[in-house]
C-alpha positions as CSV (number, residue, x, y, z in Angstrom):
1,M,-186.1,195.2,51.8
2,R,-186.3,197.4,54.6
3,L,-183.1,197.8,56.7
4,L,-183.7,196.9,60.4
5,H,-181.7,199.7,63.0
6,R,-180.4,198.3,65.9
7,K,-178.3,199.5,68.8
8,I,-174.7,198.7,68.1
9,P,-173.1,197.1,71.3
10,V,-169.6,198.4,72.4
11,R,-167.1,195.7,72.0
12,A,-163.3,195.7,73.5
13,V,-161.9,197.2,70.3
14,G,-164.2,199.0,68.0
15,R,-168.0,198.9,67.5
16,A,-169.8,195.0,65.9
17,P,-172.9,195.6,64.2
18,V,-176.0,193.1,65.5
19,G,-177.9,193.8,62.1
20,P,-177.1,195.1,58.7
21,S,-175.8,198.6,58.6
22,L,-174.8,200.4,55.2
23,D,-172.1,202.5,57.1
24,W,-170.7,199.8,59.0
25,N,-166.6,199.8,58.4
26,W,-165.3,196.1,59.5
27,R,-161.5,197.5,59.4
28,T,-162.7,200.1,62.4
29,W,-164.4,197.3,64.0
30,L,-161.4,195.2,64.2
31,V,-158.9,197.6,64.9
32,G,-160.8,200.4,66.8
33,E,-160.8,204.1,65.9
34,S,-157.5,205.8,65.1
35,T,-155.9,207.2,68.3
36,K,-154.7,210.7,66.7
37,K,-152.7,210.8,69.7
38,P,-149.0,212.2,69.7
39,R,-146.3,209.5,69.0
40,V,-144.7,207.8,72.0
41,T,-141.1,208.9,72.3
42,V,-137.9,208.0,74.4
43,T,-139.0,211.3,76.4
44,R,-142.5,210.3,77.0
45,L,-141.3,206.9,78.4
46,R,-138.8,208.5,80.8
47,N,-141.6,210.8,81.6
48,M,-143.6,207.8,82.3
49,K,-141.1,206.2,84.8
50,Q,-141.1,209.8,86.7
51,N,-144.6,210.1,86.8
52,G,-145.3,206.5,88.2
53,E,-147.1,205.7,85.1
54,K,-146.7,202.0,84.1
55,I,-145.6,201.2,80.4
56,A,-147.4,198.7,78.2
57,M,-145.3,196.6,76.1
58,L,-146.3,194.0,73.7
59,T,-144.7,191.9,70.8
60,G,-146.1,192.4,67.2
61,Y,-145.0,190.9,64.2
62,D,-147.1,192.3,61.3
63,A,-149.4,195.2,60.3
64,S,-152.7,194.3,61.3
65,F,-151.8,193.0,64.8
66,A,-149.8,196.2,65.3
67,R,-152.8,198.1,64.5
68,V,-154.8,196.6,67.1
69,L,-152.3,197.0,69.7
70,D,-151.4,200.6,68.8
71,R,-155.2,201.8,68.7
72,N,-156.0,200.4,71.8
73,G,-153.1,202.3,74.1
74,V,-149.9,199.8,73.7
75,D,-147.2,201.9,74.6
76,V,-144.4,200.0,72.7
77,I,-144.7,197.4,70.3
78,L,-141.7,195.1,70.4
79,I,-140.6,193.4,67.2
80,G,-138.9,190.5,68.8
81,D,-136.8,187.9,67.2
82,S,-139.3,185.7,69.4
83,L,-140.8,185.4,65.9
84,G,-138.6,182.8,65.3
85,M,-140.5,180.5,67.9
86,V,-143.6,182.3,67.6
87,I,-143.9,182.6,63.9
88,Q,-141.5,180.3,62.3
89,G,-142.0,177.5,65.0
90,Q,-138.2,177.2,65.6
91,E,-137.0,176.0,69.0
92,T,-135.0,179.3,69.9
93,T,-134.3,182.8,68.5
94,I,-130.9,181.9,66.9
95,P,-132.0,181.2,63.5
96,V,-133.8,184.5,63.0
97,T,-131.7,186.7,60.6
98,M,-131.5,190.3,59.9
99,D,-133.4,190.4,56.8
100,E,-136.2,188.7,58.5
101,M,-136.3,191.5,61.5
102,I,-136.5,193.8,59.0
103,Y,-139.0,192.8,57.0
104,H,-141.3,192.1,60.4
105,T,-140.2,195.5,61.7
106,R,-141.2,197.2,58.3
107,A,-144.7,195.6,58.6
108,V,-145.1,196.5,61.9
109,A,-144.5,200.4,61.0
110,V,-147.1,200.2,58.6
111,G,-149.9,199.6,61.0
112,V,-148.5,202.0,63.6
113,E,-149.5,205.6,64.3
114,R,-148.7,206.2,68.0
115,A,-146.7,203.5,69.9
116,L,-142.8,203.5,70.0
117,T,-141.6,200.5,67.8
118,L,-138.6,198.5,69.4
119,A,-136.8,196.1,67.2
120,D,-134.4,193.3,68.1
121,L,-130.9,192.9,67.0
122,P,-130.8,189.1,66.1
123,F,-128.2,186.7,66.9
124,M,-124.5,187.7,66.2
125,S,-125.5,190.8,64.3
126,Y,-123.8,193.1,67.1
127,T,-120.2,191.4,67.6
128,S,-118.6,194.7,67.2
129,P,-119.8,198.2,67.5
130,E,-119.2,198.7,63.8
131,M,-121.4,195.8,62.7
132,A,-124.1,196.9,65.5
133,L,-124.1,200.5,63.8
134,R,-124.5,198.9,60.2
135,N,-127.5,196.7,61.6
136,C,-129.1,199.3,63.5
137,A,-129.0,201.5,60.2
138,R,-130.9,199.0,58.4
139,L,-133.1,198.4,60.9
140,M,-134.2,202.1,61.5
141,Q,-133.8,203.1,57.5
142,E,-135.3,199.9,55.8
143,G,-137.5,198.9,59.0
144,N,-138.5,202.1,60.4
145,A,-137.9,201.2,63.8
146,H,-137.7,203.9,66.6
147,M,-135.4,201.9,68.8
148,V,-133.1,198.9,68.8
149,K,-132.8,196.2,71.7
150,L,-129.7,194.2,72.1
151,E,-128.8,191.3,74.6
152,G,-125.7,191.6,77.4
153,G,-124.5,193.5,80.2
154,A,-121.1,194.8,80.7
155,P,-119.6,193.4,77.3
156,Q,-122.2,195.6,75.4
157,V,-121.3,199.1,77.0
158,E,-119.0,200.2,74.5
159,T,-121.4,199.2,71.6
160,V,-124.5,200.8,73.5
161,R,-122.0,204.1,73.8
162,Q,-121.5,203.8,70.1
163,L,-125.0,203.3,68.9
164,T,-126.2,206.2,71.1
165,H,-123.3,208.7,70.2
166,H,-124.7,208.0,66.6
167,G,-128.6,208.8,67.6
168,V,-129.6,205.5,68.1
169,P,-131.9,204.8,71.0
170,V,-131.0,201.5,72.7
171,C,-132.8,199.2,75.1
172,A,-130.3,196.7,76.9
173,H,-131.7,193.0,77.5
174,L,-130.2,191.5,80.9
175,G,-131.2,188.6,82.9
176,L,-132.1,185.7,80.9
177,Q,-131.0,186.5,77.5
178,P,-132.8,183.8,74.8
179,Q,-129.7,184.3,72.3
180,S,-127.5,182.6,75.0
181,V,-129.7,179.9,75.9
182,H,-127.1,177.3,74.9
183,K,-124.5,178.8,77.0
184,L,-126.8,179.2,80.0
185,G,-127.9,175.6,79.8
186,G,-131.6,176.6,79.1
187,Y,-134.3,179.0,80.1
188,K,-133.5,179.5,83.9
189,V,-134.0,182.4,86.4
190,Q,-130.9,184.7,86.5
191,G,-129.4,186.6,89.3
192,R,-130.7,184.6,92.3
193,D,-127.4,185.0,94.4
194,E,-126.2,187.9,95.6
195,A,-122.7,188.2,93.7
196,T,-124.7,187.8,90.6
197,A,-127.4,190.4,91.5
198,R,-124.8,192.8,92.2
199,R,-123.2,192.3,89.0
200,M,-126.5,192.7,87.3
201,V,-127.2,196.2,89.1
202,E,-123.6,197.3,88.2
203,D,-124.2,196.3,84.5
204,C,-127.4,198.4,84.5
205,L,-125.8,201.4,86.0
206,M,-123.1,201.1,83.4
207,L,-125.2,200.9,80.2
208,Q,-127.3,203.8,81.5
209,D,-124.1,205.8,81.8
210,A,-123.2,204.7,78.1
211,G,-126.3,205.9,77.0
212,A,-128.9,203.5,77.0
213,D,-132.5,204.5,77.1
214,M,-134.3,201.5,78.4
215,L,-133.5,198.3,80.0
216,L,-135.6,194.9,79.7
217,L,-135.0,192.1,82.6
218,E,-136.2,189.0,82.1
219,C,-136.4,186.2,84.5
220,V,-134.9,187.8,87.4
221,P,-136.2,187.7,91.1
222,A,-138.7,190.4,91.7
223,A,-136.8,191.6,94.7
224,L,-133.7,192.5,92.1
225,A,-135.7,193.9,89.6
226,E,-137.2,196.5,91.8
227,R,-133.9,197.0,93.1
228,I,-132.2,197.8,89.5
229,T,-135.8,199.9,88.8
230,A,-135.1,202.0,91.8
231,S,-131.4,202.3,91.1
232,V,-131.4,203.8,87.3
233,E,-133.2,206.9,85.8
234,I,-134.1,205.0,82.6
235,P,-137.3,203.2,82.3
236,V,-137.1,199.2,83.3
237,I,-139.6,196.9,81.6
238,G,-139.9,193.4,83.0
239,I,-140.9,189.9,81.8
240,G,-141.0,187.2,84.4
241,A,-139.4,189.8,86.8
242,G,-142.2,190.6,89.4
243,R,-144.6,193.9,89.5
244,G,-142.1,196.3,90.6
245,C,-140.6,197.5,87.3
246,D,-141.7,200.5,85.4
247,G,-143.6,198.4,82.9
248,Q,-144.2,194.8,81.6
249,V,-143.9,193.1,78.2
250,L,-145.8,189.9,77.2
251,V,-145.1,187.8,74.1
252,L,-147.8,187.2,71.8
C-alpha cells in the first residue's frame, strides 16, 4: 500500500505526523529536538540577572518531564520536596525523606542536557552544618544535583557558609517556608509588616555574604520581593511574590 506524504504541522514541542511516516520518531515528537546548548550554570544565572534576562524555573520529578522541560528552554528544574504533595498525595512536604529526594533527583538528572538541577534538602536533613554537608554530598554524588535548596534565613547562615566553603552551590528559601507550615499556622503571606520585611532583607544580605548563589522568595508582598531583588547581587526567584523578581518558579 502506498504511503501518503503530508505536511507535518509544528506542535508546541516537536513535530507530530498527520499521516503515516516511516521516519517519524515518537520520542522527538514528545520532547522536542535536543537543545545541544551549553549547560546552565551558577555563573550563567548571575549573568542573566545582570543582563535583565528572566529566569524560568519549573518543578520536575522524573526523567520524562525533565526532558520536556529541558528541551523547551527551562533554565532551572527544581526537584522539590513538593513531590510529597504532588506525587505522594501527602498534606505537607514534611514526610519526604532523603532517600526519596535522591531517587527523584537522579531520575531528573537522566533527562537533562542543559538545565541546572536544583534539589531540596528535606525536613530535618540540615539541622547542623555537618548533617547538611553529609546530605548535600548524597544529593550531588548519588542524585547528580547541581545545586541544593534549604529553607530559612539567619539561622541557616552558618550552614550556608559551610556548604559553600566545601563547593556546594546553595539556594536559600525565605518567606513562606513549607517545612515550617505547622509553626507558621498555615500557608500565609510573610513579611507584611515593616519590621518583618526589614528582617527578611537583612537575612537575604547575610545569606548572600555567606555565599548563597540564589534566593527563592515564596508568598511575600510584591514590593518586598522587588526590594530584596534590588538589594542583592545574586538571582532572586519568586513564587507568589510578584513580577519584580529575577525569575519565577511554578510547581507542576
